[in-house]
N, C-alpha and C positions, 0 to 999 in steps of 0.2 A: 459494913456490908461491902463485899468485894465487887468490883466492877467487871470481873471476869468469871467465866464458868469453865468447867472441863467438859468438852464434848464427848460423845460416845467413843471416839478414838483416842481419848486422853489428851488432846490438844487444848491448850488454853485459848479461849475466845472471849470477845466482848459479850456482855450479858444479853444484848438485844437479839442475838442470833438464836437464842433458845426459844423464841416465840413460835418458830415454825421450822421444820426440818430443812426446807429448801433454803433457808437463810444461811445455813452452814456453808454451802458452796459459794454463795455471794460473799460471805465474810472472807473465805479462803482465797478467792480469786479476784475480787474487786477492791476490797478495803485494805489499807495499810501498805499500798504499793505506790512508789513515786510516779507522778505523771509528768511527762515532758512535752506533750503535745497540747497546744492551746485549745484545740477543739475538744479533745478528750477531757481536759480539765474543766471546761465549761459544762460538758455533759454530766460530770460528777458533781459539780457545785450547784447546778440549777435546781435539782430536787431538794437539796439541803436547804436552800434559801427559802423554800415554801413551808418548811416544817414549823410548827408552833414552838415557841420557847418552852423548854422543859420536856420536850419529847425525846 
């Protein structure tokens, strides 16, 4: 099984963003970009640390 999907615009994206249309914008603007600001990095990592393993 592939871990990516093709979106309606033909772009390849992570499978999780297929769960809801609003996730496409989040995927395209938030994820996969380097973060150089310590505060911004903390903002991005904090929600991830509370996810259950396997989610």
